[in-house]
C-alpha positions as CSV (number, residue, x, y, z in Angstrom):
1,M,0.0,0.0,0.0
2,S,2.8,2.4,0.9
3,R,4.5,1.8,-2.5
4,K,1.3,2.8,-4.3
5,I,1.0,6.0,-2.3
6,T,4.7,6.8,-2.9
7,A,4.3,6.2,-6.6
8,L,1.2,8.3,-6.7
9,L,2.9,11.2,-4.9
10,L,5.9,11.0,-7.2
11,A,3.7,11.1,-10.3
12,M,1.8,14.1,-8.9
13,L,5.1,15.9,-8.3
14,I,6.7,15.0,-11.7
15,L,3.8,15.6,-14.1
16,P,3.3,19.3,-13.4
17,F,7.1,20.0,-14.1
18,S,7.1,18.0,-17.3
19,A,4.0,19.9,-18.5
20,I,5.7,23.2,-17.7
21,N,8.8,22.3,-19.7
22,A,6.8,21.2,-22.7
23,M,5.0,24.5,-22.9
24,G,8.1,26.7,-22.2
25,D,9.0,28.2,-18.9
26,E,8.3,31.9,-18.1
27,N,12.0,32.1,-17.2
28,D,13.0,31.1,-20.8
29,P,14.1,33.8,-23.3
30,D,11.6,35.4,-25.7
31,L,12.6,36.0,-29.3
32,S,10.6,38.5,-31.3
33,I,10.9,40.6,-34.5
34,N,11.2,44.3,-33.8
35,E,11.4,45.5,-37.4
36,I,11.7,44.4,-41.0
37,S,13.4,46.9,-43.3
38,F,14.8,47.1,-46.9
39,S,18.0,48.5,-48.3
40,D,15.8,50.1,-51.0
41,D,12.2,51.0,-50.1
42,S,11.3,51.7,-53.8
43,P,13.1,49.2,-55.9
44,S,12.5,48.3,-59.5
45,G,12.2,44.8,-60.8
46,G,15.7,43.2,-61.1
47,D,17.2,45.3,-58.3
48,D,19.1,43.5,-55.6
49,V,17.6,44.3,-52.2
50,T,18.9,43.4,-48.7
51,I,16.1,42.5,-46.3
52,T,17.0,43.2,-42.7
53,A,15.1,41.8,-39.7
54,E,15.9,43.1,-36.2
55,I,15.5,40.3,-33.8
56,A,15.2,40.9,-30.1
57,N,16.1,38.4,-27.3
58,D,14.8,39.5,-23.8
59,G,17.3,37.0,-22.3
60,G,14.7,35.4,-20.0
61,T,14.1,36.3,-16.4
62,S,17.9,36.7,-15.8
63,G,18.3,38.8,-19.0
64,L,21.5,36.9,-19.6
65,I,20.5,33.9,-21.8
66,S,22.2,34.1,-25.2
67,V,20.5,32.4,-28.2
68,T,21.7,31.2,-31.6
69,T,18.8,30.7,-34.0
70,N,17.8,30.5,-37.6
71,V,15.8,33.3,-39.2
72,S,13.7,32.4,-42.3
73,F,12.7,34.8,-45.1
74,Y,9.8,34.4,-47.5
75,D,8.4,36.3,-50.5
76,D,4.7,35.6,-50.0
77,S,4.9,31.8,-49.6
78,T,8.1,31.4,-51.6
79,F,11.2,30.6,-49.5
80,I,14.0,33.1,-50.1
81,G,16.6,31.8,-47.6
82,K,17.8,31.5,-44.0
83,D,20.3,33.4,-41.9
84,T,21.8,32.2,-38.6
85,I,22.4,34.7,-35.9
86,T,23.5,34.9,-32.2
87,I,21.6,37.3,-30.0
88,P,23.0,38.1,-26.5
89,G,20.5,38.2,-23.7
90,G,18.7,41.6,-23.4
91,N,19.9,42.7,-26.9
92,T,19.0,42.6,-30.6
93,A,20.8,41.3,-33.7
94,D,20.1,41.8,-37.4
95,A,19.4,38.9,-39.7
96,E,19.9,39.7,-43.4
97,M,18.9,38.2,-46.7
98,D,19.6,39.3,-50.3
99,W,16.6,39.2,-52.6
100,T,16.2,40.0,-56.3
101,A,13.1,42.1,-56.6
102,V,10.4,41.3,-59.2
103,G,7.7,43.9,-60.2
104,G,4.5,44.0,-58.1
105,T,3.5,44.2,-54.4
106,H,5.2,41.6,-52.2
107,T,4.6,40.5,-48.7
108,I,8.0,39.7,-47.1
109,K,7.5,37.3,-44.2
110,V,10.2,36.7,-41.5
111,I,10.1,33.8,-39.1
112,V,12.5,33.5,-36.2
113,D,13.2,29.9,-34.8
114,E,10.8,28.4,-37.4
115,E,11.9,24.9,-36.4
116,E,11.1,25.7,-32.8
117,Q,14.5,24.6,-31.5
118,I,14.6,27.3,-28.8
119,S,12.4,26.9,-25.7
120,E,10.7,30.3,-25.3
121,S,8.4,31.9,-22.8
122,D,6.2,33.2,-25.8
123,E,6.1,31.2,-29.1
124,D,3.4,33.4,-30.6
125,N,5.5,36.4,-31.6
126,N,8.1,34.8,-33.8
127,E,6.6,35.9,-37.2
128,D,6.1,39.2,-38.9
129,T,5.5,40.6,-42.4
130,E,6.2,43.8,-44.3
131,D,4.9,44.8,-47.7
132,I,7.1,46.2,-50.4
133,D,6.1,47.7,-53.8
134,V,8.4,47.0,-56.6
135,S,8.0,49.0,-59.9
136,Y,7.8,47.0,-63.1
137,P,10.9,47.3,-65.4
138,P,10.2,47.5,-69.2
139,I,11.2,43.9,-70.0
140,L,10.1,40.5,-68.6
141,L,12.1,37.4,-69.3
142,L,9.7,34.5,-68.8
143,D,11.7,31.3,-68.5
144,D,9.9,27.9,-68.9
145,D,13.2,26.0,-69.6
146,N,12.4,23.5,-67.0
147,S,10.0,21.9,-69.5
148,E,11.2,19.7,-72.3
149,N,10.3,21.1,-75.8
150,N,9.6,18.7,-78.6
151,G,11.5,15.9,-76.9
152,G,14.5,18.1,-76.3
153,T,16.5,18.6,-73.1
154,R,16.0,21.0,-70.3
155,I,18.6,23.7,-71.1
156,Q,18.6,26.9,-69.2
157,T,18.7,29.7,-71.7
158,D,17.6,32.8,-69.8
159,Q,21.3,33.7,-68.9
160,Y,21.9,34.4,-72.6
161,Y,19.2,37.0,-72.7
162,S,20.1,38.5,-69.3
163,N,23.8,38.7,-70.2
164,A,22.9,40.5,-73.5
165,L,20.8,43.0,-71.6
166,D,23.4,43.5,-69.0
167,N,26.2,44.1,-71.5
168,L,24.4,46.8,-73.5
169,T,26.1,50.2,-73.4
170,N,22.9,51.5,-71.7
171,S,21.8,48.5,-69.8
172,M,18.1,47.8,-69.5
173,A,16.2,46.8,-66.4
174,Y,14.3,43.5,-66.6
175,D,12.5,40.9,-64.5
176,I,13.1,37.2,-64.7
177,I,10.3,34.8,-63.8
178,R,11.3,31.1,-63.9
179,L,8.5,28.6,-64.1
180,D,8.4,24.9,-63.6
181,S,6.8,22.9,-66.4
182,S,3.6,22.5,-64.3
183,A,3.3,26.1,-63.3
184,D,1.1,28.7,-64.8
185,A,2.4,31.9,-66.4
186,P,1.7,35.2,-64.6
187,D,-1.9,36.5,-65.1
188,I,-2.8,39.0,-67.9
189,D,-2.8,42.0,-65.5
190,T,0.8,41.3,-64.5
191,L,1.9,40.7,-68.0
192,S,0.3,44.0,-69.2
193,E,2.6,45.9,-66.8
194,Y,5.6,45.1,-69.0
195,Q,6.5,46.7,-72.4
196,L,8.3,43.7,-73.8
197,I,8.0,40.0,-72.9
């Protein structure tokens, strides 16, 4: 009888602590996104833009917990890339990602600790978005080279056209949109923004 009572008491003591650890402890650090900014707030299609996300780490209750984490960047739902940063407790650090802008309005999404590797006191503030308007350049290179044409091979040819445009005495701005063989081309409203396709 005493063994059953001892086991019951141990279970009552252990279960609350394991539940707290699974949810994150209030003493754990909290990572959040303070700001998303762009190296160029009014880019044209084809411009290289650096996206900067200022990430804060409150350092937990002690304020001293340093964290190394991944920061993921998305253009709407398309993955751009990932940066790894270390944030000292009670400080901020910048995560950066280079992005080639394409004409149109884009929602840039940043997610800190997307893989949920860091135990945090608040997991609900790890994502933020910022819109950016990109003006359309005059030319669109629409690349569907990922599909086989008439039994041919999949040869990437857009670099020939982009190199030619880049090497003009007065270079011309352009967008490149690459499509998989199963993807649809941009809609007619988007295509009508360009002077030459």
